[in-house]
N, C-alpha and C positions, 0 to 999 in steps of 0.2 A: 311489715305493714300490710294491713288488710285491704284487699282490692274491693273498691266500691262497685256494686252491681248497678248498671244503668238500666233501671226497669221502668222509670216514669217518663212518659212522653209529654213534653211541654208544648209542642206545637208542630204543625205540618208546614214546612217551608214551601214557598211557591216554586223554588228551584234550588239547585245546589249552591248558587251564589248567596242566596238569603240564608240558607242553613249555615254556611261558613260564617256569615256576619253574626248570627245568633251565637254560634259557638265561640267566636272571638269576644263578644260581649260577656259571656259567662266566664270565659278564661280570665278576662280583666277583673272580674269580681271574685276570682279564686273559687269558682264553682266548676268542678270536673264535669265534662259532658262528652257525648259521643254522637256521631252522625251516622244514620243508617238509612238504607233504601228499602222501603216496605211498600209493596204493591204499587210500584211506579211513583211513589211519593217519598220525598226526603223528610225524615223526622229527626228531631233533636231530643236526646234522652239524657236524663240526669238521675242521680240517686234519689230515692224517696225522701231522704233527710234534707236535701237541698231543693226539693220541688217548689215549695212556696216562694223561697227567695229568688229562685231562677225565673219563675213566672213574673215576679215584680220587676226584675232587671230587664227582661225582654219587653214587658209592657212599657216601662219607662223609655227604653230605647226606641220602640215603635212610635210612641207619642212625640218624642223629641224630634224624630226624623220623619214625621208624617208628611211634611211639605218638601221632602227631598227625594229625587232631584226636582228643582223648580220647573214647573211646566212652562214651556215656551209660549209667548203670547200668540194668540190665534191670529193668523194672517187674515187681513180683510180681503174679501173677494172683490176683485176689480176687473173691469174690462180693459185688456191691454191697449186696445185702440183708443180708449178714452183717458189714458193717464197722461200726466204731464210729460213724461220722458218718452212716450211713444205716441206723439200727436198723430191724429188721423189724416196726415197729409196725403197718403196714397188714396184713401177713401175719397177725399174731396177732389183731388186732381183727376182721379179716375172717373169721377162724375162728370167733370168737364169734357173728358175725352169721349165718354159715352154720349153725352148730349151733342157733341160735334158729329158723331156718327149718325145721329138721328136728324139733326138740322142740316148738315152739310155746310159748305162754304157760303159766303155772302151771296144772297139772291133776293133782289127786291120784291120778287113775286112770292117768296116763301112766307107762309103765315108766321113762322117763328121770327123772322127778321122784320116783317111788317108790323108786328105787334110787340116785339121785345127789344128792338134796337134802341139805342139812345138817340132820340130825335128832339132837336131843339124846339121845333114847332109844336109837337105833341105835348112836350113837358111844359113849355111856357104858356101856350094858349089853352091847352086842355087839361092841364094839371095831372098828366099821366106820370107821376113821380116814380112809379114802380119800374119804369124803364131805366132809371139810374142804376138799378140792381140787376134786372134781367139782362141788360146790355153787357154786363160783366161776364155772363156765362156763354155768350155767343162769340164766334171767331170768324174772321174774314176768310182765312185760308189755313191750310195745314201747317204752314211755316210759323205763323203766329201762334197756333195752338202748341206746337212742340217747343217753341221758345219759352212760352209761359209754363209749360209742364216741367221742363228740365231746369232751367235757371230759376224760375219762380218757385218750383217745388222745393228746391234747396233753401231758398230764402224763407219761405213760409215755415219749413221744418224748424229752422233755427229760431224763428220768432216764437213758435209754439213751445220750443224747449225753454225759452227765456221767460215767457209770460203765461204759459199754460195753453192747452188746446182751445178751451172755450173763449177766454179773454183774447187770445191771439187772433182767432178767426173772426170774432166779433169786431175787433178793431180793424182788421183787414177789410171787412165788409163796409164799415163806416168810412174808411179812408178812400175806398174805391168809389162809393156813392157820392161823397163830398167832392172828390176830384172831378167826377163827371158833371156834377151840378155847377161848380165854378166854371168849368170849361164851357158849358152850355150858356151860362149867363153872360159870359164875356164874348163868345163867338156868335151868339144870336140864333134866330130861328132856323136858318138853312142848315145848320150843322147836324151831322149824323155820325155816329161811331158805334163800334162794338169792340169787345175784347176784355180779357181779364188782366191785361197788362197794366191798366190803370190801378188796379188793386195791388199788383206786384210792385209797382213803383211806390204805392202807398206803404207796402211792407218795408221797402227800403228806407222810406222816410221814418217809419216807426222805429226801426232798428237804430238808425243813426241818431234820431232825436232822443231816444231813450238812453242810449249809451253816452251821449254827450252830456246829459243832465244828471243821470243817475250816479255818475262817478265824478268826484271833484277833480281827479287827475286822470281822466279817461285817456287811454293811449290813442294816439292819432289813428293808428291802424284799425282800432275798433270802430271808429266812425267812418273811415274811408273804405273799409272792405265792402260794406253793403253798397256804397256809392259806386265802387269799381264793378261790382256785380251788375248794377243797373246799367253802367256804361256798356258792359259786355252784352247785356240783353238788348240794349238799344242798337248796338252794332249788328246784332243778329237779325233784328226785325227790320233794320233800315231806318235812316234818320229823315226820310222824306218820302213823298209819293202819296197817292190817294188812300192807301191802306195803312198809313202810319200817322197816328194822331199825337203829335208832339205836345199839343196843349194838354190833352188828357194825361199824358205821362208826367208832364211837369206839375200839373195841379194835383195829381195823385201823390207825387213825391212831397209836395208842399203840405198837403193835408195830413199825410202820414207823419211828417216831421213835427208838425204842431201837436198832433195827437200823442206822439211818443214823448215829447217834451212835457206836455201837460199831465200825462198819466203819472209822472213821477211825483206830482204834488198831491195826489190823492192821499187821504189820511194814512191808513196802514196798508200801503201797496203790497208789501211782502205777505201780509196776512190774506189779502185778496187772492194773490197768486196761489197760495197754499190750500185754499178752500176747494175741496174736491166737488162739493155740491154746486158751488158757484160755477166752476169750470164746466161741469156737465150741463147745467141749465143754460149757460150762455152758448154752448155748442149746439144744443138742441134748438135754442132760439134762433141761432144763425141759420140752421137748416130750414126752420119753419119760415123765416123771412124770405128765403129764396123760393120756397114752394108757394108761399102766399102771393108773392109778387108775380110769379108765372101764372098762378090761378087767376089773378086780376087781369093779366095781359091776354090770356086766351079765353077768359070767361066772357 
């Protein structure tokens, strides 16, 4: 048998692995080949009598496998703090803590409390509606602040995990403002209050209302757990005294419950929750509302 001389180079392989692939393709087609290392490059050689057929086989193999391995889909760049599964609870709650450091506890002579507290007289007689929102960001003392940050932070986090960061915070803001409004309308002009706890009880209401209506056979614990957390927060803050506004807590809970129950009837609720652009826009809108209301209060 005459030994064929491998003198025709059919291609430079990118690496040894590719050279082995080409050699295997040629072997399958009954074309003898050899792999050699020349000037730091791997080359595949065949006999001159097989050169044209070898080139056709390699070209067909390369064309057939041009999309292999499939490229992994490019990951979308997202801000972790603005995703559904990492709601910006720490960012918002940290903002409340920073504002408390600036404003301090309740002081009737403080400009912050004079212009930002929920005041029945100013809201009803002078239409200073922005107080319904600015009052949520003020706290009477450090006990109320930490109660809202700790217990409230957990509840807000779970709500944002359920509904998304933007929709969650927007509904929290609405429930707190509505709770303050109902409380003022029923208690009259002399009533004053501050604190984010109204919005926290609104969060409890949203969670309970949503769970109760979204599932035909909702487990009792899924409805009672947020209420139990609210009872713990109420025990921590105290159920009486001049610095505990039970009316605001109750009406915040009521407003949240109605909002949570009604939200389920929106057309494609799951599609709304999944829309990243909607979530980001609502979160930015929530921040803008807080800033705008304080601008009105201090301006």
